[in-house]
N, C-alpha and C positions, 0 to 999 in steps of 0.2 A: 504494500500500500504506500504509494508515494504521492506527493503533491503534484499538481499538473505541470506540464512543461512550460506553459505560459507563465506560471508563477515563478518557476525556476529562472526564466529569462527576464523576469521583472526586476524591480529595484531591490527586492528582498534577497539576501544572500542565504539560501537555505543550506549551503555547505557548512554553516556554523552549527547546524543541528545534526545530532546523531541519527542513525536510521530509526531507532526507537522513538526519538523525539519527533521525527517526521511522521511516523505512524500515529502518535498521540495527537499531534497538531492537526492532522488530517481528520481524525475522528472527532476532535473537539470542534473543528470548523463545520462538521456535518451535524452538529447539535447533540452529540452523544454526551451523556452525563459521565462524571468520573467513575461511577459505579459500572456503567455500561462499558466504558473504555477498559476498565480493569477486567471485567468479565470477558470481553472480546479478545484481549491480549494475554489473558491468564496472568494478571498482575494483581497486586493489592491496590486498594484505593489510595493508600498512603504513597505507594510508589508512583502512581499516576500524578498525585499532587506534587511530588518532588519534581517529576519530569516537567509538568506544566510550569512550575516556578522557574525552572531552568530555561524553558522555551521563552517565557515572558521576558526574562532577563536578557537572553541572547538577542531577541528581536526587539527589545526596548518597547514592550507593550505592558499595559497594566491590567488587562482584562481579556476575557474570551472575545468580547465584542471587538476590541481593538485588534486582537489576533486575526479574527475573521476579515476585518477590513484590510489589514496589512497583507494577508495572504490571498485576498480575492483576486480573480483574474481581471486584468485591466485591458 
């Protein structure tokens, strides 16, 4: 599960995210809850929260909404 090629070519440098972070970011942008992301990827909710915090820091966003905007296709 990867983010779209259009996003990869955009202003956002997804190379800063690990493969797992890209998977979690993709699911979060699709509206999945932490619980559903955890279940889908066989992780704990706590692990998902840690990954989301790292994603937010790396992409300089403060919320899921800001993450969606930043990763949306332009």
